[in-house]
N, C-alpha and C positions, 0 to 999 in steps of 0.2 A: 735523478736516478740514473740517467745515461752517464753521468760523470763517474758513477761508481762502477757499473758493470762494463762500461766501454773500455776501461783500462786493460781488460783481458784481451780485447780483440786484436790489437796489433801483434801480440805475441802469437795468437792462434793462427791468424790469417797471413802473417808475413814472416813466418819462421822457416821459409823454404829457400832462401837465397843468401846463405851466411857470408859468402864471399863479397857481396855487394857489387859484384862486377856486372856490367851491362851484358845481357844476353840477347840473342836474336829474337825478334818478335815478328810473327807472321800477320799481325794486325796493325803494324805501324802505318799511319796514313789512312786507316779505315775508320770511319766514324761510327760503325755499328757498335751499339752498346748491348752487352749480352745479358746482364742481370739488373743493373741499376735502373730505377724509375725516376730518380731525382734530378737528372741533368741530361742535356742534349749537346752534341758537338757537331758543328758544320765547318768543313775546311774549304776555304776559298784561296785563290791564287796569292793574294797579298795580305790576307788576314784570316782569322778563325773566329767563329761565333760560339760562345759558351752560354747556354741558357740553363738557369736553375729553375726547376719546375716548382710550382706552388702545391705542396702536399695537402694544404687545407682547402684547395679548390681544384679538383681534378681536371687535368687538361690545360690549366692556365699556367702562364709563365710568371715566376716571381721576380727574376732578375735576368737581364741580358747584358753580356759583356762582349766587346769587340777586342780581340787580342791581336796586337800588331807588334812585331819584333822591334826592339829598340834601335837596332842597326839599320832599320829601313825607314824611309820617309812615309808619313801618313798618306794613304791613298786620297785622291781628290774627292772620291765619293765613298761614304761608308753607310751601312744601315744604322738604324736607330739603336742606341745602346751605349753603355759606359765604356769608353776606350781605356784599355789597360795595356801598357807597354811591357813586353816580356823580353828576357826572363826577369822575374821579380828579384829584388836585392834587399829590401827592407820590409819585413812582415811582422804581424802580431797574430798570435793564435789563441783562441779562447777555449781550446779543447785538447785533451791529451791524445785523442785519436788523430787529430790533425798533426800534432807534433810527431806521432809515430810514423805517419805517412811521409812527412818531411824527412825524418830520420832515414827511412828506407831509401828515399831518393837522394840522400846525401846533400841536402840543401839546408840543414840546420843553421849554418853560418848566416843565413838571411834573417834569422829570427831575432828581433830586437825587443819583443815584449810577449808576455803570456798572462793568462789569468790563473789564479789558484795553483801556483807552481808546486804546492805540496802534493798535488795529485799526479804530477808528471814524473814517472819513474824512469826517465831517460838520464843516465849519468851526465852526459854532456850538457843537458839543459840545467840540471841541478847545479852543476859546477859553474856554468855561465851566470845563473841567477845569484849564486853566492858571491861571485867575483864582481857583480854589478854590470856584466856585459849584456845581460837580458834583464829587463825591468818587469817586475810583477805589478800589473795594473789593477789588481784587486779581484773582486768577484765577477764571474762571467755575466751574471744577471744585473750587476750594478758596478761597472768598471769606473775607475777614476779617470774621468774624461780629460782633465787637465794633464795628467801624467801620460795618458794615451796620445794626446795631440803633440806633446813635446817629443815624441819618438820619431815624428816625420815619416811614418810608415807609408809605403806605397799601397798596401792592402791590409785590411783586418779580416781574418778568417773567423767569423762569428758563428754561433750555434743557437739561433733563435728557437724558442720553445712553442711559439705560436705566431700567427701572421702579424699581430699588433707589435710584438717585440721585434720582429724582422723590420717592420717599417720604422720603428723608433730608433733602431741601431743605424739605419740608413741616414739618419739626420746628422750623424757625425760628419766632420769635415774631412773624412778619409774614405776612400772607396772600400766598401764592405762586401764580402762574398759570403753568402749564407751556406754553411756546410751542413747539409741535412742528411749526411750519411747514416746518422743514427735512426732515421725514420724509414730506412729501407727494410723490407720484410724478408729479405734473403741475405744470409751471411756474405755470399759472394757479391751481392748488390752493394753492400757496404764496402767491401774490399775494392770494388771497381772504381770507387771515388779516387783512388790513387791516380787514375788517368786524368782527372781534373787538374791535379797538382803537376802532373807531367806536362800538361799544356802550359801552365803558368810559369814553370821554371825551365821551359825549353828542354824537357827530358821525356818527350812523348814515347819514344821507342823503348827507353829504359822502363818507364811506367807500365807500358803494355806488356813487356816481358815479365815484370814483377807480378802483374795480375795473372798472366797465363800460368806462371809457375805456382802461384797461390791456388788457382783453380784446380790444377792437376793434383797438388798436394792435398787439398781439401777433399776432393772426390776420391782419391786413393784411401785416405783415412776413413772416410765415411763408409766405405764398403766393409770395414772391419766390424762394424756393429750391426750390420743388416740382419744377420741370422742368430744373434745372441738370444739365449732363452730367458735370462734374468735381467730385468731393467729396474734398477733401484729407483724408488720415487724420490724426486728432488724438488725442493723449493730453493729460492735464492734471495740475494740481497740482504739488507739489514734495515733496521729502523732508521729513517732519515727525517729528522725533525719530528713532527707529530704523526707521520705516516710510515707504513711499510709498503713500499712500491714493489710490484711484481711485473715482469715482462709479460705482455699479452701473449696468448697462445699462438698467434700468427706473426710474432716478432722474430727478428733475426736471431735473438738470443735463445728463444724457445726452440728454434730450428737447430741451433748449435747444440743444445742439450739433447735433443732427439738424435742428432747425428752421432753424439758421443755415447749413446746407449742408455740415456736416462729416460725415465717415465715422468715427464714434467707434470707437477701437480695441477697447473692451470692450462694444460694443453687444449682443453675444450673451449677456452676463452677465445673470442674471435677478433680481439684487438691486436693491432700491430704495434701499438705504443705500450703504455704502462697501465 
């Protein structure tokens, strides 16, 4: 379900910096996270710590990464976690939203593999897949492992749907980062995940500026619907296999519909998932 309606989000939340030029950010170097609940960042002198939180066990950490620049020697003493040298140069993405964030950060040239490329509506990605410069490794839930390993990627950006799938993906012989932006219950929480990619591609100031511009644009647009008198009732999605999934009433997508002036049919539902 996330694969279907998350296609819209990069368009909605990152349509505010068409020039693609880096702008000033007043939170560069600041580890404060404003909306997202799914990750933590700590900045140290010689490295940074990125923690992906476990959404299935509140307060627990799912994955810890130690980010060390490639042009620096590894410090003699590092905390526990998987070491990743930055900036990344060879990556695989299991999600169209991840591709959208990479596109905004202008790091798509690092992409060597994707899953389900038919759902990625980025012309550069479609062109690279058709020309064989990006490999489609199959379904996100069941990728072609042999094809994936042949890509020699530094990192796989995966989108596990539960804790067991997150653990099974980690058995790959490639570092895996679980991108759980789709489980954020605020639209700007999902958008703030661009800061994770800013860290990994050494574009932290650029990512922070993109997020701040997105935040401003979203809040400005949101004010337009505050006092409207007519809110049309809306349901969304489509039949997917044997089921018709609907975003929970406390999901980021339900909040997007509310902000746009809709009366979402399942707004009273208390789930943040589907």
